[in-house]
C-alpha positions as CSV (number, residue, x, y, z in Angstrom):
1,X,-80.0,-65.1,26.9
2,X,-76.3,-64.7,25.9
3,X,-73.4,-65.8,28.1
4,X,-71.9,-63.0,30.2
5,X,-68.7,-61.7,28.9
6,X,-66.0,-61.4,31.6
7,X,-63.0,-59.2,30.9
8,X,-59.8,-60.0,32.8
9,X,-56.8,-57.8,33.2
10,X,-53.5,-59.4,32.9
11,X,-51.9,-56.3,34.6
12,X,-54.1,-54.8,37.1
13,X,-55.1,-51.1,36.6
14,X,-52.9,-48.7,38.5
15,X,-54.9,-46.2,40.7
16,X,-53.7,-42.7,41.4
17,X,-53.0,-43.7,45.0
18,X,-50.9,-46.4,43.8
19,X,-49.0,-44.0,41.5
20,X,-48.3,-41.7,44.5
21,X,-47.0,-44.6,46.7
22,X,-44.7,-45.7,43.7
23,X,-43.4,-42.2,43.1
24,X,-42.5,-41.9,46.8
25,X,-40.8,-45.4,46.7
26,X,-39.0,-44.2,43.5
27,X,-37.9,-40.9,45.2
28,X,-36.4,-42.9,48.1
29,X,-34.9,-45.5,45.7
30,X,-31.4,-43.9,45.2
31,X,-30.6,-43.7,48.9
32,X,-32.4,-46.9,49.8
33,X,-30.6,-48.8,47.0
34,X,-27.2,-47.6,48.2
35,X,-28.1,-48.6,51.8
36,X,-29.2,-52.0,50.8
37,X,-26.0,-52.5,48.8
38,X,-23.9,-51.5,51.8
39,X,-25.8,-53.8,54.2
40,X,-25.6,-56.7,51.9
41,X,-21.7,-56.4,51.9
42,X,-21.6,-56.8,55.6
43,X,-21.4,-59.8,57.8
44,X,-25.0,-60.9,58.6
45,X,-24.0,-61.7,62.2
46,X,-22.8,-58.2,62.8
47,X,-26.0,-56.3,61.6
48,X,-27.8,-53.9,63.8
49,X,-31.6,-54.1,64.1
50,X,-31.8,-51.1,61.9
51,X,-29.6,-52.6,59.2
52,X,-31.7,-55.9,59.3
53,X,-34.8,-53.8,58.7
54,X,-33.2,-52.1,55.7
55,X,-32.2,-55.4,54.3
56,X,-35.5,-57.2,55.1
57,X,-37.9,-54.4,54.0
58,X,-35.9,-52.3,51.6
59,X,-34.0,-55.3,49.9
60,X,-37.1,-56.7,48.2
61,X,-38.3,-53.3,47.1
62,X,-35.0,-52.4,45.5
63,X,-34.8,-55.7,43.9
64,X,-38.3,-55.6,42.4
65,X,-37.9,-52.0,41.2
66,X,-34.6,-53.2,39.4
67,X,-36.6,-55.9,37.7
68,X,-39.5,-53.7,36.9
69,X,-37.2,-51.1,35.2
70,X,-36.0,-53.9,32.9
71,X,-39.6,-54.4,31.9
72,X,-39.9,-51.0,30.5
73,X,-40.0,-51.8,26.7
74,X,-39.5,-48.4,25.1
75,X,-35.9,-47.4,25.2
76,X,-36.6,-43.6,25.4
77,X,-39.1,-44.3,28.3
78,X,-36.6,-46.3,30.1
79,X,-33.8,-43.7,29.7
80,X,-35.9,-40.8,30.9
81,X,-37.2,-42.9,33.7
82,X,-33.8,-44.0,34.9
83,X,-32.4,-40.5,34.7
84,X,-35.3,-39.2,36.8
85,X,-35.7,-42.0,39.5
86,X,-32.9,-44.4,39.4
87,X,-30.1,-41.9,39.2
88,X,-32.3,-39.5,41.4
89,X,-32.0,-36.5,39.2
90,X,-34.6,-33.8,40.0
91,X,-37.5,-33.2,37.7
92,X,-36.1,-29.9,36.3
93,X,-32.9,-31.5,35.6
94,X,-34.6,-34.3,33.7
95,X,-36.6,-31.8,31.8
96,X,-33.5,-29.8,30.9
97,X,-31.6,-32.9,29.9
98,X,-34.1,-34.5,27.6
99,X,-35.6,-31.3,26.2
100,X,-32.2,-30.0,25.1
101,X,-30.7,-33.4,23.9
102,X,-33.7,-35.0,22.4
103,X,-36.0,-32.1,21.5
104,X,-38.8,-33.3,23.5
105,X,-41.5,-31.1,25.0
106,X,-42.1,-31.2,28.9
107,X,-45.5,-32.9,28.2
108,X,-43.9,-35.6,26.2
109,X,-41.2,-36.1,29.0
110,X,-44.0,-36.2,31.5
111,X,-45.9,-38.9,29.5
112,X,-42.7,-41.0,29.2
113,X,-42.2,-40.7,33.0
114,X,-45.8,-41.8,33.6
115,X,-45.4,-44.8,31.4
116,X,-42.5,-45.8,33.5
117,X,-44.2,-45.2,36.8
118,X,-47.2,-47.3,35.6
119,X,-45.0,-50.1,34.6
120,X,-43.1,-50.1,37.8
121,X,-46.5,-50.0,39.7
122,X,-47.9,-52.8,37.7
123,X,-45.0,-54.9,38.6
124,X,-44.9,-53.9,42.3
125,X,-48.7,-54.9,42.4
126,X,-48.0,-58.2,40.8
127,X,-45.4,-59.1,43.2
128,X,-47.2,-57.9,46.3
129,X,-45.0,-55.0,47.2
130,X,-48.0,-52.6,46.9
131,X,-51.6,-53.7,47.1
132,X,-54.9,-53.6,48.9
133,X,-55.5,-55.2,52.3
134,X,-59.0,-54.7,54.0
135,X,-59.8,-52.0,51.3
136,X,-56.8,-49.9,52.3
137,X,-53.8,-49.3,50.1
138,X,-50.7,-50.7,51.8
139,X,-47.0,-50.9,51.1
140,X,-46.0,-54.4,52.3
């Protein structure tokens, strides 16, 4: 009998549930990143409990999303993704901008956004921001 072949994923596959969680995190990113930046500028001794929560829970999410955006290899994917999520431009505005400037179809732009979301999700899984605990999807 032959030896069993085991396939290992370097980057864990992203599920549709994880994509939805990441899209929610990304839609909150522009506001959260501004809040984290503001709280980090303040004296740690003077922070309210709510500000500490933003710093302790939101800070790592913002930092890891920033790292993950840098992991997007394709320049066009990164530009479309940053326009949509990092700058917080609405979907229709992103379509209008890249369709007009770059001559891309809506489906092409959607695919580019999807590649960006998957790259972010892979990284957030790898560093433990999102994941499975007791079989349930959680945001840590």
